C-alpha positions as CSV (number, residue, x, y, z in Angstrom):
1,T,35.0,-19.8,9.5
2,A,31.8,-17.8,9.9
3,H,28.8,-19.8,8.9
4,L,25.1,-19.2,8.4
5,L,22.5,-22.0,8.4
6,V,18.8,-21.5,7.9
7,A,16.8,-24.7,8.4
8,E,13.4,-26.0,9.1
9,V,12.7,-28.5,11.9
10,N,9.7,-30.8,11.8
11,E,9.5,-33.1,14.8
12,S,13.1,-34.5,14.9
13,S,14.0,-34.0,11.3
14,L,15.9,-31.1,9.9
15,T,15.8,-29.7,6.4
16,R,18.5,-27.2,5.3
17,I,17.1,-24.2,3.5
18,T,20.4,-22.3,2.8
19,G,23.9,-22.2,4.1
20,E,26.6,-19.6,3.6
21,S,30.3,-19.6,4.8
22,E,33.0,-17.0,5.0
23,W,36.5,-18.4,5.5
24,L,38.2,-16.0,7.9
25,S,41.0,-18.1,9.5
26,L,40.1,-16.8,12.9
27,G,41.9,-19.8,14.6
28,E,45.1,-19.2,12.8
29,E,45.2,-15.5,13.5
30,V,44.4,-16.0,17.2
31,G,47.1,-18.7,17.3
32,R,49.7,-16.3,15.8
33,T,48.8,-13.1,17.6
34,G,46.5,-14.0,20.5
35,M,43.9,-11.6,19.2
36,I,41.5,-10.8,16.4
37,G,43.0,-7.9,14.4
38,P,41.0,-4.9,13.2
39,D,40.9,-6.0,9.5
40,L,39.7,-9.5,10.5
41,A,37.1,-8.1,13.0
42,E,35.7,-5.9,10.2
43,R,35.4,-8.9,7.9
44,L,33.7,-10.8,10.6
45,V,31.2,-8.0,11.2
46,R,30.5,-7.7,7.5
47,S,29.9,-11.4,7.2
48,L,27.4,-11.2,10.1
49,E,25.6,-8.3,8.5
50,S,25.3,-10.3,5.3
51,F,24.1,-13.4,7.1
52,Q,21.6,-11.3,9.0
53,A,20.2,-9.9,5.8
54,T,19.8,-13.4,4.3
55,A,18.0,-14.7,7.4
56,S,15.7,-11.8,7.2
57,E,14.9,-12.3,3.5
58,L,14.1,-15.9,4.2
59,K,11.9,-14.9,7.2
60,A,13.7,-17.0,9.7
61,E,11.8,-17.0,12.9
62,N,14.8,-16.8,15.2
63,L,18.5,-16.0,14.8
64,Y,21.0,-17.4,17.3
65,V,24.6,-16.4,17.0
66,F,27.3,-18.2,18.8
67,A,31.1,-18.4,18.9
68,T,33.6,-21.1,19.8
69,E,37.3,-21.5,20.5
70,A,38.9,-18.6,18.5
71,M,36.5,-16.1,20.2
72,R,36.9,-17.8,23.6
73,T,40.7,-17.4,23.6
74,A,41.2,-14.1,21.8
75,H,42.5,-11.5,24.2
76,N,40.3,-8.8,22.7
77,H,37.1,-10.8,22.3
78,R,35.1,-8.4,24.5
79,E,36.0,-5.5,22.1
80,V,35.1,-7.6,19.1
81,L,31.8,-8.7,20.6
82,N,30.9,-5.1,21.4
83,Q,31.8,-4.1,17.9
84,I,29.4,-6.8,16.5
85,A,26.6,-5.7,18.9
86,E,27.0,-2.0,18.0
87,R,27.0,-2.6,14.2
88,T,24.4,-5.4,13.9
89,G,22.4,-5.4,17.2
90,L,23.4,-9.1,17.6
91,T,24.4,-10.6,20.9
92,V,26.9,-13.4,20.4
93,D,26.8,-16.3,22.8
94,V,30.4,-17.5,23.5
95,I,29.6,-21.1,24.2
96,S,31.6,-23.4,26.5
97,P,33.6,-26.3,25.1
98,R,31.1,-28.8,26.6
99,R,28.2,-27.0,25.1
100,E,30.0,-27.0,21.7
101,A,30.5,-30.8,22.1
102,E,26.8,-31.3,23.0
103,L,25.5,-29.3,20.0
104,S,28.0,-31.0,17.6
105,L,27.0,-34.4,18.9
106,A,23.3,-33.6,18.5
107,G,23.8,-32.5,14.9
108,S,26.0,-35.4,14.0
109,L,23.5,-38.0,15.3
110,T,21.0,-36.9,12.7
111,D,22.9,-38.9,10.1
112,C,25.1,-41.3,12.2
113,P,24.0,-44.2,14.4
114,E,24.4,-43.9,18.2
115,Y,26.5,-47.1,18.5
116,G,25.9,-47.3,22.3
117,S,29.1,-45.7,23.3
118,L,31.1,-43.6,20.9
119,L,34.1,-41.3,20.8
120,F,33.1,-37.9,19.3
121,I,35.7,-35.9,17.5
122,E,35.2,-32.3,16.2
123,I,38.2,-30.4,14.8
124,G,38.0,-26.7,13.9
125,G,40.4,-24.0,13.3
126,G,40.8,-23.1,17.0
127,S,40.4,-26.4,18.9
128,A,39.6,-30.1,18.8
129,Q,36.7,-31.4,20.9
130,V,37.1,-35.0,22.0
131,A,34.1,-36.5,23.9
132,Y,33.1,-39.9,25.3
133,C,29.4,-40.3,24.8
134,E,26.7,-42.8,25.8
135,K,23.1,-42.9,24.7
136,A,23.4,-39.7,22.7
137,A,24.8,-37.7,25.7
138,V,28.3,-36.3,26.4
139,V,29.7,-38.0,29.5
140,Q,33.2,-36.7,29.4
141,E,34.8,-34.2,27.1
142,A,38.1,-32.3,26.5
143,S,38.7,-29.2,24.5
144,L,42.3,-29.3,23.1
145,P,44.3,-26.6,21.4
146,L,44.7,-28.8,18.3
147,G,42.7,-26.8,15.8
148,T,44.2,-26.7,12.3
149,G,44.7,-22.9,12.5
150,I,46.3,-23.1,15.9
151,L,48.7,-25.8,14.8
152,T,49.5,-24.0,11.5
153,A,50.5,-21.0,13.5
154,R,52.4,-23.0,16.2
155,A,54.4,-25.0,13.6
156,N,54.8,-22.0,11.3
157,L,53.6,-24.4,8.7
158,S,54.4,-23.9,5.0
159,Y,54.3,-26.3,2.1
160,P,56.0,-28.6,1.5
161,P,56.5,-28.5,5.3
162,S,59.9,-28.8,7.0
163,S,60.8,-31.8,9.1
164,D,60.8,-29.4,12.2
165,A,57.2,-28.3,11.4
166,I,56.1,-32.0,11.2
167,R,57.7,-32.7,14.5
168,V,55.9,-29.8,16.1
169,L,52.5,-31.0,14.7
170,E,53.0,-34.6,15.8
171,S,54.4,-33.8,19.3
172,A,51.7,-31.2,19.9
173,A,49.0,-33.8,19.2
174,L,50.6,-36.4,21.5
175,E,51.2,-33.9,24.3
176,K,47.7,-32.5,24.3
177,L,46.0,-35.9,24.0
178,D,47.7,-37.0,27.2
179,S,45.0,-35.0,29.1
180,C,42.5,-37.6,27.7
181,R,44.2,-40.6,29.4
182,T,41.3,-41.0,31.9
183,M,38.6,-40.9,29.1
184,P,36.9,-44.3,28.7
185,A,37.3,-46.5,25.6
186,A,34.5,-46.4,23.1
187,N,33.2,-48.8,20.5
188,K,33.2,-46.4,17.5
189,A,34.3,-42.9,16.5
190,V,32.2,-40.3,14.9
191,A,33.8,-37.1,13.5
192,S,32.2,-33.8,12.6
193,G,33.1,-30.3,11.5
194,G,34.7,-28.8,8.5
195,V,38.1,-30.4,8.9
196,A,36.7,-33.9,9.1
197,R,34.4,-33.3,6.2
198,G,37.3,-31.9,4.2
199,I,39.3,-35.0,4.9
200,W,36.3,-37.2,3.9
201,R,35.8,-35.4,0.6
202,A,39.5,-35.5,-0.2
203,L,39.7,-39.2,0.4
204,H,36.2,-40.4,-0.5
205,P,34.8,-38.7,-3.6
206,D,32.4,-41.7,-3.8
207,G,30.7,-40.5,-0.6
208,D,31.7,-43.5,1.7
209,R,31.8,-41.8,5.1
210,T,34.0,-44.3,7.0
211,I,37.7,-43.4,7.0
212,N,40.2,-45.8,8.4
213,V,43.7,-45.3,9.9
214,A,45.5,-46.4,6.8
215,E,43.8,-43.8,4.7
216,L,44.6,-41.1,7.2
217,E,48.3,-42.3,7.1
218,H,48.3,-42.0,3.3
219,L,46.8,-38.5,3.5
220,S,49.4,-37.4,6.1
221,W,52.2,-38.9,4.1
222,S,51.1,-37.3,0.8
223,T,50.4,-33.8,2.1
224,R,53.8,-33.4,3.8
225,R,55.5,-33.8,0.4
226,L,53.5,-31.4,-1.8
227,S,52.8,-27.8,-2.3
228,L,49.4,-26.4,-1.4
229,E,48.6,-26.2,-5.1
230,E,49.6,-29.8,-5.6
231,I,47.5,-30.9,-2.6
232,A,44.5,-29.0,-3.9
233,G,44.9,-30.6,-7.4
234,R,45.5,-34.1,-6.2
235,F,42.6,-34.2,-3.7
236,R,40.3,-31.9,-5.6
237,V,39.8,-29.4,-2.8
238,K,40.1,-25.6,-2.5
239,I,43.5,-24.1,-1.5
240,K,42.3,-23.1,2.0
241,R,40.8,-26.5,2.6
242,A,44.1,-28.1,1.3
243,A,45.9,-26.3,4.1
244,T,43.9,-28.2,6.8
245,L,44.5,-31.7,5.4
246,L,47.9,-32.2,6.9
247,P,47.3,-30.9,10.5
248,G,43.8,-32.4,10.4
249,S,45.0,-35.9,9.4
250,V,47.8,-35.7,12.0
251,V,45.3,-34.9,14.8
252,C,42.7,-37.5,13.7
253,L,45.4,-40.2,13.5
254,A,46.7,-39.3,17.0
255,I,43.2,-39.5,18.4
256,L,42.3,-42.8,16.8
257,R,45.6,-44.3,17.9
258,R,45.2,-43.0,21.4
259,F,41.9,-44.7,21.8
260,S,42.8,-47.9,19.8
261,L,40.2,-47.3,17.1
262,S,40.6,-48.4,13.5
263,D,38.3,-45.9,11.8
264,M,35.9,-43.0,12.2
265,R,32.6,-42.2,10.6
266,V,32.2,-38.7,9.3
267,S,28.9,-36.8,9.7
268,E,27.7,-34.3,7.2
269,F,26.1,-32.4,10.1
270,G,27.5,-30.8,13.3
271,V,27.3,-27.8,15.7
272,R,25.2,-25.6,13.4
273,E,22.5,-28.3,13.0
274,G,22.7,-29.1,16.7
275,A,22.1,-25.4,17.5
276,I,19.0,-25.4,15.2
277,L,17.6,-28.5,16.9
278,A,18.2,-26.9,20.3
279,M,16.4,-23.7,19.2
280,A,13.5,-25.7,18.0
281,E,13.3,-27.7,21.2
282,A,13.5,-24.5,23.3
283,Q,10.8,-22.9,21.2
284,E,8.6,-25.9,21.8
285,Y,8.9,-25.4,25.5
286,G,8.1,-21.7,25.3
287,C,11.6,-20.2,25.5
288,L,14.4,-19.3,23.1
289,A,17.8,-21.0,22.9
């Protein structure tokens, strides 16, 4: 998804002014083809042009554009970045997985307690970030190819899904999480990003932000038996968000079980808010993020 966030920072507090999103399914396309096709690249450029106009209308002082896993792994990302620069004048910063985790954590801690030590989880379309954190800092992180778009492509997922597709989802989660075996145990888990927020809104329309393993098991069990339209109706989400609930719940379950955690707290904030905070801090010290 392409996102725009315009916000104001006063000291350490952040106030959202406006936010826009364009669901592009970049992760799924890159998962299926290894590249960003011409039609999707055009949609991306047009989204950025629209975001640029909105930021200008709101007199945003600075505009920072960054990209994550889908752009990192697309074979033709240089061509797409050049196309963006030629059409908009924008330079896109393709940030590292660690920087992504750091910005996501900073954003999430604006509405989640630090807990001392925590396991940070951020799932997008292209990847899942898992990080062990202490005192609001990333100590160890792993970027795993477990984004919902990547998994949808890998499992050739349709709804209701086949038993083979389910096996692919679950085995992929277990296989890729094996690389986290040296990561320390944490007291609590905090989750961020659109997938986690989609799961939270599907399960907790009352707004409670703590989701336990049994609820994720129920979501996984339910969504593997329904059509996308039925999932959207039952959990009151949009069709595109409905398509992330099964792979998202499978990955969240695998992560919590791997680290012997019983629940996770979902933040309303994440990498965009973290980037805004980083921009404000850099500006305070006389440079730009």
